[in-house]
N, CA, C and O of each residue as an XYZ file, in Angstrom:
776
protein
N       9.584      6.702     13.036
C       9.930      4.917     13.088
C      10.290      4.908     11.768
O       9.884      5.393     10.712
N      11.386      4.041     12.248
C      12.307      3.326     11.129
C      12.041      1.663     10.776
O      11.908      0.877     11.713
N      11.989      1.289      9.650
C      11.735     -0.034      9.149
C      12.898     -1.199     10.044
O      14.024     -0.761     10.283
N      12.670     -2.134     10.335
C      14.216     -2.984     10.505
C      14.626     -4.015      8.957
O      15.494     -4.878      8.828
N      13.429     -3.399      7.769
C      14.220     -3.461      6.744
C      13.909     -2.282      5.548
O      12.933     -1.545      5.684
N      14.613     -2.187      4.627
C      15.061     -1.162      3.990
C      13.811     -1.712      2.637
O      12.656     -2.135      2.703
N      14.916     -1.389      1.295
C      13.856     -1.727      0.319
C      14.115     -3.060     -0.228
O      13.580     -3.424     -1.275
N      14.722     -3.622      0.279
C      14.837     -5.528     -0.217
C      13.910     -5.824      0.112
O      13.044     -4.956      0.222
N      13.516     -7.588      0.534
C      13.129     -8.325      1.059
C      12.631     -8.443      2.403
O      13.515     -8.628      3.239
N      11.417     -8.385      2.846
C      11.573     -8.261      4.556
C      12.047     -9.503      4.974
O      12.084    -10.505      4.260
N      12.373     -9.441      6.014
C      12.831    -10.737      7.115
C      12.027    -11.971      6.957
O      10.876    -12.005      6.522
N      12.792    -13.061      7.381
C      12.357    -14.495      7.321
C      11.023    -14.516      8.104
O       9.972    -15.062      7.767
N      11.335    -13.684      9.411
C      10.056    -13.583     10.220
C       8.353    -12.893      9.958
O       7.193    -13.149     10.282
N       9.257    -11.709      9.022
C       7.861    -11.338      8.243
C       6.827    -12.006      7.192
O       5.619    -11.861      7.003
N       7.877    -12.837      6.563
C       7.437    -13.666      5.552
C       7.109    -15.129      6.473
O       6.301    -15.919      5.984
N       7.424    -15.288      7.121
C       6.542    -16.542      8.245
C       5.130    -15.967      8.119
O       4.282    -16.552      7.446
N       4.823    -14.585      8.897
C       3.901    -14.417      9.722
C       2.872    -13.668      8.189
O       1.681    -13.459      8.424
N       3.300    -13.388      7.017
C       2.802    -13.191      5.882
C       2.041    -14.505      5.309
O       0.995    -14.486      4.660
N       2.669    -15.466      5.625
C       2.834    -17.303      4.899
C       1.428    -17.369      5.829
O       0.307    -17.206      5.348
N       1.647    -17.586      6.967
C       0.572    -17.595      8.285
C      -0.644    -16.814      7.351
O      -1.066    -17.325      6.314
N      -0.948    -16.010      7.673
C      -1.907    -14.537      7.063
C      -2.678    -14.976      5.504
O      -3.883    -14.877      5.273
N      -1.744    -15.419      4.658
C      -2.051    -15.920      3.498
C      -3.062    -16.733      3.790
O      -4.215    -16.333      3.635
N      -2.701    -18.453      4.426
C      -3.166    -19.509      4.799
C      -4.609    -18.881      5.302
O      -5.645    -19.111      4.678
N      -4.573    -18.066      6.491
C      -5.377    -18.350      7.658
C      -6.661    -17.272      6.796
O      -7.687    -17.753      6.315
N      -6.320    -15.796      6.750
C      -7.097    -14.601      6.871
C      -7.394    -14.490      5.285
O      -8.435    -13.917      4.964
N      -6.630    -14.952      4.365
C      -6.641    -14.218      2.888
C      -6.381    -15.106      1.848
O      -5.757    -14.702      0.866
N      -6.801    -16.353      1.925
C      -6.580    -17.301      1.328
C      -6.978    -16.831     -0.100
O      -6.173    -16.888     -1.030
N      -8.521    -16.263     -0.275
C      -9.249    -16.096     -1.382
C      -8.679    -14.893     -1.334
O      -8.411    -14.750     -2.526
N      -8.214    -13.698     -0.678
C      -8.056    -12.599     -0.697
C      -7.154    -11.935     -1.822
O      -6.096    -12.563     -1.855
N      -7.160    -11.006     -2.669
C      -6.277    -10.474     -3.392
C      -5.056     -9.660     -2.479
O      -5.216     -8.866     -1.552
N      -3.756    -10.172     -3.107
C      -2.846     -9.667     -2.406
C      -2.178     -8.272     -2.641
O      -1.310     -7.852     -1.877
N      -2.597     -7.606     -3.679
C      -2.336     -6.246     -3.973
C      -3.419     -5.465     -4.352
O      -4.463     -6.012     -4.707
N      -3.324     -4.429     -4.326
C      -4.922     -3.088     -4.964
C      -5.169     -3.330     -5.993
O      -6.363     -3.469     -6.257
N      -3.791     -3.557     -7.465
C      -4.082     -3.891     -8.400
C      -4.698     -5.520     -8.953
O      -5.117     -6.027     -9.994
N      -4.505     -5.817     -7.882
C      -5.279     -7.412     -8.282
C      -6.726     -7.375     -7.543
O      -7.541     -8.164     -8.021
N      -7.054     -6.795     -6.744
C      -8.349     -5.978     -6.096
C      -9.310     -5.627     -7.200
O     -10.382     -6.083     -7.596
N      -8.477     -4.598     -7.561
C      -9.254     -3.723     -8.928
C      -9.640     -4.635     -9.976
O     -10.771     -4.716    -10.454
N      -8.773     -5.222    -10.258
C      -8.603     -5.995    -11.516
C      -9.986     -6.808    -11.004
O     -11.035     -6.652    -11.629
N      -9.939     -7.409    -10.195
C     -11.072     -8.558    -10.009
C     -12.497     -8.039     -9.865
O     -13.403     -8.289    -10.661
N     -12.607     -7.264     -8.733
C     -13.730     -6.463     -8.250
C     -13.826     -5.557     -9.231
O     -15.019     -5.644     -9.521
N     -13.408     -4.825     -9.864
C     -13.601     -3.215    -10.529
C     -14.952     -3.685    -11.518
O     -16.014     -3.074    -11.403
N     -14.828     -4.625    -12.324
C     -16.326     -5.008    -13.432
C     -17.194     -5.025    -12.672
O     -18.274     -4.711    -13.172
N     -17.217     -5.356    -11.226
C     -18.224     -5.620    -10.166
C     -18.978     -4.679     -9.661
O     -20.133     -4.744     -9.241
N     -18.097     -3.613     -9.742
C     -18.683     -2.219     -9.047
C     -18.207     -1.559     -8.038
O     -18.734     -0.688     -7.345
N     -16.499     -2.339     -7.973
C     -15.335     -1.264     -7.070
C     -15.306     -0.145     -7.709
O     -15.209      0.146     -8.901
N     -15.438      0.645     -6.420
C     -14.749      1.860     -6.814
C     -13.557      2.721     -6.120
O     -13.556      3.302     -5.035
N     -12.365      2.590     -7.282
C     -11.397      2.830     -6.165
C     -10.996      4.442     -6.204
O      -9.881      4.951     -6.090
N     -12.139      4.995     -6.381
C     -11.841      6.218     -5.636
C     -12.592      6.170     -4.178
O     -12.664      7.265     -3.620
N     -12.927      5.512     -3.771
C     -13.810      5.325     -2.451
C     -12.740      4.170     -2.037
O     -13.171      3.437     -1.147
N     -12.079      4.014     -2.272
C     -10.959      3.359     -1.535
C     -10.304      3.581      0.294
O      -9.879      4.736      0.254
N     -10.116      3.187      1.374
C      -9.806      3.497      2.557
C      -8.354      3.326      2.541
O      -7.881      2.716      1.582
N      -7.631      3.734      3.382
C      -6.352      2.918      3.838
C      -6.364      3.190      5.182
O      -6.648      4.283      5.672
N      -6.015      2.065      5.859
C      -5.592      2.064      7.211
C      -4.546      1.750      7.761
O      -4.569      0.535      7.958
N      -3.682      2.176      8.099
C      -2.467      1.282      9.137
C      -2.821      1.318     10.093
O      -3.490      2.222     10.593
N      -2.227     -0.277     10.893
C      -1.695     -0.567     11.452
C      -0.947     -1.125     12.203
O      -0.047     -1.837     11.757
N      -1.192     -0.886     13.932
C       0.070     -0.545     14.691
C      -0.324     -1.787     16.497
O      -1.316     -1.914     17.215
N       0.649     -2.218     16.503
C       0.732     -2.972     17.676
C       2.244     -3.107     18.468
O       3.258     -3.582     17.956
N       2.109     -2.513     19.976
C       3.422     -3.153     20.528
C       3.263     -3.558     22.123
O       4.179     -3.758     22.920
N       2.061     -3.612     22.325
C       1.534     -4.671     23.408
C       0.876     -5.469     23.056
O       0.318     -5.540     21.961
N       0.819     -6.447     24.219
C       0.162     -7.421     23.952
C      -1.432     -7.328     24.168
O      -1.777     -6.544     25.052
N      -2.471     -8.029     23.471
C      -3.931     -7.687     23.745
C      -4.229     -9.174     24.448
O      -3.526     -9.997     25.034
N      -6.107     -9.057     23.962
C      -6.505    -10.325     24.638
C      -6.170    -11.485     23.756
O      -6.175    -12.618     24.239
N      -5.844    -11.260     22.340
C      -5.671    -12.131     21.312
C      -4.454    -12.412     21.218
O      -4.124    -13.088     20.243
N      -3.244    -11.920     22.344
C      -1.549    -12.407     22.264
C      -0.967    -11.449     21.778
O      -1.338    -10.276     21.834
N      -0.103    -11.830     21.313
C       1.036    -10.962     20.928
C       0.513     -9.643     20.208
O      -0.651     -9.312     19.986
N       1.954     -8.841     19.842
C       1.251     -7.900     18.493
C       1.240     -8.400     17.264
O       0.748     -7.657     16.414
N       1.557     -9.237     16.979
C       1.418     -9.556     15.657
C       0.216    -10.517     15.473
O      -0.206    -10.733     14.337
N      -0.395    -11.152     16.656
C      -1.380    -11.811     16.336
C      -2.751    -10.720     16.515
O      -3.782    -11.181     16.026
N      -2.856     -9.616     17.026
C      -3.643     -8.991     17.409
C      -3.545     -7.839     15.904
O      -4.429     -7.036     15.606
N      -2.832     -7.954     15.485
C      -2.806     -7.328     14.134
C      -3.470     -8.036     13.114
O      -4.004     -7.357     12.237
N      -3.580     -9.829     13.022
C      -3.988    -10.833     12.751
C      -5.582    -10.722     12.786
O      -6.396    -10.929     11.885
N      -5.777    -10.311     14.181
C      -7.463    -10.094     14.688
C      -7.914     -9.252     14.004
O      -8.916     -9.355     13.296
N      -7.007     -8.026     14.177
C      -7.586     -6.679     13.959
C      -7.947     -6.946     12.380
O      -9.131     -6.987     12.046
N      -7.057     -7.100     11.561
C      -7.335     -7.409      9.956
C      -8.763     -8.096      9.672
O      -9.608     -7.844      8.813
N      -8.723     -9.198     10.860
C     -10.625    -10.239     10.567
C     -11.545     -8.715     10.975
O     -12.449     -8.380     10.209
N     -11.316     -8.089     11.881
C     -12.139     -7.025     12.187
C     -12.532     -5.825     10.703
O     -13.619     -5.353     10.371
N     -11.447     -5.681     10.216
C     -11.198     -4.404      9.329
C     -12.005     -5.148      8.157
O     -12.312     -4.302      7.317
N     -12.501     -6.546      7.765
C     -12.859     -7.378      6.470
C     -14.181     -6.782      7.017
O     -14.793     -6.288      6.070
N     -14.909     -6.627      8.277
C     -16.427     -6.477      8.339
C     -16.659     -5.057      7.891
O     -17.777     -4.604      7.645
N     -15.474     -4.353      7.796
C     -16.032     -3.017      7.351
C     -16.218     -2.448      6.188
O     -16.669     -1.326      5.960
N     -15.733     -3.531      5.205
C     -15.634     -3.217      3.807
C     -16.611     -4.178      2.881
O     -17.063     -5.284      3.176
N     -16.798     -3.401      1.650
C     -17.800     -4.022      0.568
C     -17.195     -4.969      0.075
O     -17.798     -5.792     -0.614
N     -16.121     -5.045      0.273
C     -15.251     -5.738     -0.695
C     -13.915     -6.296      0.006
O     -13.259     -5.644      0.817
N     -13.538     -7.892     -0.523
C     -12.109     -8.179      0.265
C     -11.095     -7.068      0.516
O     -10.921     -6.171     -0.308
N     -10.157     -7.173      2.135
C      -9.445     -6.477      2.178
C      -8.416     -6.698      1.891
O      -8.079     -7.871      2.053
N      -7.404     -5.762      1.340
C      -6.013     -6.200      0.712
C      -4.888     -5.778      2.385
O      -4.910     -4.674      2.930
N      -4.195     -6.752      2.776
C      -3.223     -6.088      3.876
C      -1.960     -6.650      3.201
O      -1.697     -7.514      2.365
N      -1.249     -5.680      4.019
C      -0.044     -5.727      3.394
C       0.842     -6.916      4.608
O       0.476     -7.294      5.721
N       1.962     -7.210      3.900
C       3.079     -8.150      5.504
C       3.194     -6.936      6.586
O       3.157     -5.707      6.520
N       3.353     -7.914      7.624
C       3.634     -7.053      8.674
C       5.068     -7.000      9.242
O       5.737     -8.002      9.495
N       5.475     -5.706      9.417
C       6.967     -5.406      9.554
C       6.950     -5.193     11.071
O       5.920     -5.201     11.745
N       8.217     -4.996     11.555
C       8.551     -4.713     12.730
C       9.372     -3.209     12.718
O      10.303     -3.019     11.936
N       8.946     -2.253     13.605
C       9.644     -1.277     13.681
C      10.108     -1.065     15.034
O       9.701     -1.690     16.013
N      11.255      0.135     15.041
C      11.683      0.923     15.946
C      10.798      1.517     16.929
O       9.997      1.990     16.123
N      10.376      1.821     17.966
C       9.543      3.073     18.759
C      10.535      3.851     18.477
O      11.743      3.690     18.650
N       9.685      5.084     17.837
C      10.709      6.917     17.869
C       9.694      7.451     18.326
O       8.553      6.991     18.371
N      10.229      8.821     18.813
C       9.252      9.827     19.832
C       8.249      9.234     20.984
O       7.268      9.865     21.378
N       8.685      7.712     21.558
C       8.117      6.930     22.727
C       8.634      7.101     23.949
O       9.655      7.762     24.137
N       7.943      6.493     24.923
C       8.621      6.840     26.246
C       9.995      5.878     26.198
O      10.230      5.292     25.142
N      10.801      5.731     27.209
C      12.264      5.449     26.660
C      11.881      3.662     27.529
O      11.143      3.524     28.504
N      12.601      2.576     26.833
C      12.175      1.183     27.211
C      10.748      0.590     26.366
O      10.355     -0.572     26.471
N      10.103      1.613     25.544
C       8.856      0.979     24.629
C       9.290     -0.136     23.890
O      10.321      0.110     23.265
N       8.966     -0.989     23.783
C       8.763     -2.109     23.088
C       8.749     -1.804     21.141
O       8.305     -0.778     20.627
N       9.198     -2.684     20.571
C       9.203     -2.322     19.161
C       7.602     -2.675     18.675
O       6.823     -3.398     19.296
N       7.322     -1.938     17.346
C       6.134     -1.937     17.289
C       5.854     -3.193     16.058
O       6.760     -3.639     15.355
N       4.735     -3.537     15.997
C       4.427     -4.501     14.676
C       3.209     -3.581     13.831
O       2.275     -2.946     14.319
N       3.539     -3.738     12.585
C       3.295     -2.563     11.972
C       2.354     -3.236     10.245
O       2.990     -4.034      9.558
N       1.512     -2.982      9.968
C       0.854     -3.047      7.962
C      -0.315     -2.116      8.386
O      -0.858     -1.681      9.401
N      -0.434     -2.031      6.396
C      -1.278     -1.482      6.104
C      -2.524     -2.244      5.491
O      -2.295     -3.438      5.301
N      -4.003     -1.745      5.083
C      -4.755     -2.204      4.707
C      -5.608     -1.450      3.959
O      -5.863     -0.307      4.337
N      -6.098     -1.891      2.958
C      -6.713     -0.999      1.935
C      -8.261     -1.718      1.190
O      -8.374     -2.620      0.360
N      -9.288     -0.902      1.876
C     -10.319     -1.260      1.947
C     -12.031     -0.517      1.156
O     -12.290      0.644      0.840
N     -12.544     -1.272      1.102
C     -13.811      0.045      0.483
C     -15.231      0.022      1.462
O     -16.180     -0.762      1.462
N     -14.984      1.052      2.164
C     -16.068      1.432      3.269
C     -17.455      1.575      2.969
O     -18.284      2.085      3.723
N     -17.728      0.981      1.546
C     -18.648      1.140      1.014
C     -19.257      2.898      0.482
O     -18.618      3.948      0.545
N     -20.719      2.674     -0.034
C     -20.664      4.605     -0.570
C     -21.113      4.736      0.140
O     -20.220      5.431      0.626
N     -22.322      4.744      1.368
C     -22.871      5.582      2.137
C     -22.177      6.275      3.284
O     -22.446      7.336      3.846
N     -21.104      5.301      3.506
C     -20.346      5.609      4.856
C     -19.196      6.870      4.459
O     -18.370      7.136      3.587
N     -19.800      7.478      5.834
C     -18.519      9.097      5.949
C     -17.161      8.916      6.209
O     -16.893      8.136      7.123
N     -16.183      9.488      5.580
C     -15.037      9.545      6.786
C     -15.087      9.374      8.165
O     -14.408      8.523      8.740
N     -16.024     10.303      8.858
C     -16.004     10.160     10.069
C     -16.491      9.095     10.783
O     -15.843      8.441     11.600
N     -17.727      8.911     10.446
C     -18.454      7.440     10.618
C     -17.288      6.084     10.777
O     -17.212      5.206     11.636
N     -16.173      6.453      9.139
C     -15.344      4.974      9.120
C     -14.356      4.961     10.326
O     -13.971      3.934     10.885
N     -13.841      6.781     10.797
C     -12.814      6.783     11.775
C     -13.517      6.156     12.980
O     -12.945      5.427     13.790
N     -14.952      6.544     13.033
C     -15.687      5.657     14.367
C     -15.487      4.629     14.755
O     -15.282      4.300     15.924
N     -15.529      3.816     13.589
C     -15.811      2.299     13.339
C     -14.319      1.773     13.493
O     -14.229      0.570     13.738
N     -13.221      2.440     13.394
C     -11.826      2.634     13.713
C     -11.387      2.319     15.265
O     -10.554      1.589     15.801
N     -12.472      3.334     15.741
C     -11.831      3.637     16.965
C     -12.414      2.247     17.961
O     -11.816      1.492     18.728
N     -13.681      2.327     17.582
C     -14.934      1.210     17.931
C     -13.938     -0.013     18.504
O     -13.785     -0.432     19.651
N     -13.272     -0.447     17.122
C     -12.353     -1.844     17.033
C     -10.934     -1.352     18.156
O     -10.304     -2.101     18.904
N     -10.800     -0.321     18.008
C      -9.128     -0.165     19.236
C      -9.809     -0.389     20.669
O      -9.324     -0.930     21.663
N     -11.337      0.306     20.448
C     -11.903     -0.123     22.320
C     -11.777     -1.408     22.361
O     -11.134     -1.743     23.356
N     -12.144     -2.367     21.650
C     -12.541     -3.715     21.790
C     -11.425     -4.440     21.803
O     -11.440     -5.534     22.368
N     -10.571     -4.086     21.349
C      -8.853     -4.512     21.477
C      -8.326     -4.202     22.840
O      -7.476     -4.882     23.415
N      -8.938     -3.040     23.354
C      -8.193     -3.022     25.037
C      -8.010     -1.331     24.991
O      -8.382     -0.594     25.904
N      -7.401     -0.901     23.813
C      -7.421      0.606     23.593
C      -7.747      1.310     24.895
O      -8.748      0.991     25.537
N      -6.994      2.174     25.258
C      -7.017      3.256     26.517
C      -6.737      4.730     25.959
O      -5.533      4.968     25.868
N      -7.429      5.579     25.639
C      -6.508      7.012     25.104
C      -6.029      7.659     26.822
O      -6.909      7.706     27.682
N      -5.035      7.976     27.049
C      -4.871      8.107     28.132
C      -4.150     10.069     27.633
O      -3.797     10.883     28.486
N      -4.135     10.273     26.412
C      -3.861     11.594     25.952
C      -2.428     11.487     25.826
O      -1.947     12.498     25.314
N      -1.556     10.563     26.134
C      -0.489     10.834     26.159
C       0.381     10.784     24.652
O       0.058      9.657     24.278
N       1.199     11.277     23.673
C       1.249     10.933     22.540
C       2.630      9.784     22.582
O       3.646     10.067     23.217
N       2.504      8.607     21.890
C       3.410      7.971     21.321
C       3.279      6.895     22.447
O       4.131      6.011     22.358
N       2.564      6.796     23.295
C       2.107      5.669     24.504
C       2.216      4.370     23.460
O       1.842      4.203     22.299
N       2.953      3.477     24.495
C       2.728      1.831     23.933
C       1.193      1.766     24.011
O       0.481      2.265     24.882
N       0.813      1.041     22.913
C      -0.813      0.617     22.794
C      -0.789     -0.949     22.192
O       0.006     -1.565     21.482
N      -2.264     -1.330     22.938
C      -2.259     -2.665     22.052
C      -2.890     -2.866     21.104
O      -3.084     -4.049     20.825
N      -3.457     -1.835     20.238
C      -4.290     -1.549     18.632
C      -3.839     -0.209     18.573
O      -3.813      0.504     19.576
N      -3.502      0.149     17.514
C      -3.543      1.238     16.828
C      -4.136      1.455     15.420
O      -3.455      0.978     14.512
N      -5.158      2.020     15.102
C      -5.625      2.047     13.589
C      -6.067      3.365     13.183
O      -7.109      3.917     13.537
N      -5.141      3.834     12.379
C      -4.772      5.074     11.859
C      -5.597      5.110     10.332
O      -5.409      4.311      9.415
N      -6.555      6.261     10.336
C      -7.151      6.561      8.875
C      -6.356      7.105      7.921
O      -6.555      8.316      7.822
N      -5.545      6.691      7.191
C      -4.729      7.241      6.170
C      -5.274      8.175      5.230
O      -5.010      9.320      5.599
N      -5.779      8.152      4.407
C      -6.883      8.623      3.414
C      -8.053      7.910      3.334
O      -8.107      6.776      3.812
N      -9.056      8.451      2.762
C     -10.503      8.070      2.411
C     -10.959      8.351      0.970
O     -11.629      9.360      0.750
N     -10.524      7.240     -0.334
C     -10.757      7.721     -1.614
C      -9.854      9.090     -2.076
O      -8.642      8.905     -1.962
N     -10.222     10.338     -2.544
C      -9.609     11.336     -2.891
C     -10.098     12.766     -1.692
O      -9.996     13.992     -1.700
N     -10.495     12.008     -1.023
C     -10.727     13.549      0.272
C      -9.933     13.899      0.634
O      -8.849     13.333      0.779
N     -10.362     15.380      0.999
C      -9.213     16.110      1.751
C     -10.212     16.884      2.861
O     -11.197     17.586      2.633
N      -9.685     16.555      3.975
C     -10.326     17.724      5.270
C      -9.509     17.799      6.160
O      -8.672     16.932      6.410
N      -9.678     19.011      6.838
C      -9.002     19.507      8.292
C     -10.053     20.193      9.152
O     -10.443     21.360      9.203
N     -10.528     18.604     10.097
C     -11.623     19.331     11.185
C     -11.395     19.114     12.407
O     -11.315     17.997     11.897
N     -11.182     19.007     13.639
C     -10.407     18.693     15.199
C     -10.048     17.327     15.188
O      -8.985     16.788     15.494
N     -11.498     16.692     14.638
C     -11.442     15.239     14.915
C     -10.894     14.632     13.900
O     -10.496     13.536     14.295
N     -10.595     14.835     12.423
C     -10.211     14.072     11.494
C      -9.240     15.076     10.296
O      -9.798     16.064      9.819
N      -8.528     14.911     10.090
C      -7.053     15.252      8.914
C      -7.648     14.358      7.610
O      -8.246     13.403      8.106
N      -7.697     14.313      6.579
C      -7.138     13.564      5.500
C      -6.644     14.369      4.415
O      -7.085     15.504      4.233
N      -5.425     13.665      3.406
C      -4.839     12.431      4.043
C      -4.065     12.513      5.681
O      -3.561     13.592      5.990
N      -4.025     11.766      6.321
C      -3.258     11.546      7.804
C      -2.251     12.897      7.763
O      -1.431     12.968      6.848
N      -2.306     13.658      8.479
C      -0.851     14.518      8.399
C       0.256     14.285      8.234
O       0.864     15.071      7.507
N       0.905     13.281      8.742
C       2.002     12.563      8.988
C       2.248     11.260      7.771
O       3.389     10.988      7.399
N       1.355     10.720      7.374
C       1.556      9.732      6.720
C       2.852      9.589      5.752
O       3.501      8.546      5.668
N       3.092     10.576      5.156
C       4.240     10.676      4.409
C       5.441     10.950      4.890
O       6.404     11.310      4.213
N       5.422     10.822      5.833
C       6.301     10.540      6.856
C       6.974      9.021      7.623
O       8.057      8.468      7.816
N       5.926      8.884      7.805
C       6.279      7.426      8.300
C       6.788      6.328      7.483
O       6.057      5.801      6.645
N       7.746      6.026      7.631
C       8.229      4.609      6.999
C       7.278      3.347      7.327
O       7.230      2.582      6.364
N       6.658      3.009      8.218
C       5.814      2.091      8.547
C       4.446      1.740      8.129
O       3.762      0.718      8.169
N       4.254      3.209      7.624
C       2.879      3.206      6.238
C       3.681      2.847      4.978
O       3.551      2.003      4.091
N       4.402      3.648      5.203
C       5.047      3.930      3.180
C       5.108      2.415      2.570
O       4.491      1.917      1.628
N       6.349      1.718      3.704
C       6.814      0.431      3.208
C       5.704     -0.385      3.020
O       5.564     -0.707      1.840
N       4.750     -0.892      3.888
C       3.993     -1.818      3.635
C       3.248     -1.519      2.557
O       3.110     -2.343      1.653
N       2.675     -0.298      2.519
C       1.672      0.082      1.398
C       2.290     -0.166      0.139
O       1.628     -0.777     -0.700
N       3.748      0.302     -0.208
C       4.353      0.128     -0.982
C       4.352     -1.438     -1.505
O       4.240     -1.570     -2.724
N       4.439     -2.370     -0.888
C       4.228     -4.008     -1.665
C       2.993     -3.891     -1.899
O       2.651     -4.191     -3.043
N       1.944     -3.441     -0.960
C       0.296     -3.955     -1.925
C      -0.002     -2.792     -2.618
O      -0.854     -3.115     -3.445
N       0.269     -1.504     -2.731
C      -0.210     -0.282     -3.661
C       0.765      0.541     -4.266
O       0.679      1.766     -4.170
N       1.633      0.022     -4.844
C       3.068      0.729     -5.590
C       3.154      1.895     -5.998
O       4.010      2.742     -5.745
N       1.823      1.975     -6.950
C       1.190      3.625     -7.570
C       0.704      4.622     -6.536
O       0.662      5.851     -6.594
N       0.394      3.892     -5.702
C      -0.540      4.696     -4.678
C       0.466      6.181     -4.364
O       1.615      6.210     -3.924
N      -0.448      7.380     -4.775
C       0.022      8.784     -3.877
C      -1.195      9.433     -3.117
O      -2.405      9.433     -3.340
N      -0.467      9.943     -2.210
C      -1.253     10.490     -1.197
C      -2.326     11.652     -1.731
O      -1.806     12.635     -2.258
N      -3.361     11.628     -1.665
C      -4.438     12.941     -2.251
C      -3.341     14.186     -2.168
O      -2.431     14.229     -1.341
N      -3.583     15.115     -3.109
C      -2.762     16.427     -2.496
C      -1.393     16.415     -2.519
O      -0.774     17.479     -2.494
N      -0.588     14.890     -2.582
C       1.051     15.243     -2.943
C       1.129     15.166     -4.734
O       2.194     15.377     -5.315
């Protein structure tokens, strides 16, 4: 998927949505991972435990259009985190390798701390439960339109390859809709193994 904004500033619509999220959801939230670490590291935040989740939607949900869905999904992600969630601006991207006529996607990235006792598989199951709660139905078709897609990009520095989960996400490095928002909130991050 290619983004509608390149290396410059996001479009006004993205800034407006980000300001809305900043006011409603993230008024006391750190806006970058560096700020999160500076604020909560001394209190016990473990950078090696941080998970990165990409959020995407291109169909309306019971919460409204895709942008509203991502805002509500961010609220749900905060219930899975031991510390405040860092959420990127929402960007709009054109669908790639999707059925003809698929609407554009809204995408964002969140950085959060699942806690000491949560395994990557347990965390993935929690993400899938949120998707189901939002009305996501998995038909088995690749790249179909969806009300919500939560992808676990990485879980600390862990690397694994199982039928159910591969970490880091095998296509994250090729996905602008992951890399661009992630660069805004954690520019120094590198995928494990890269």
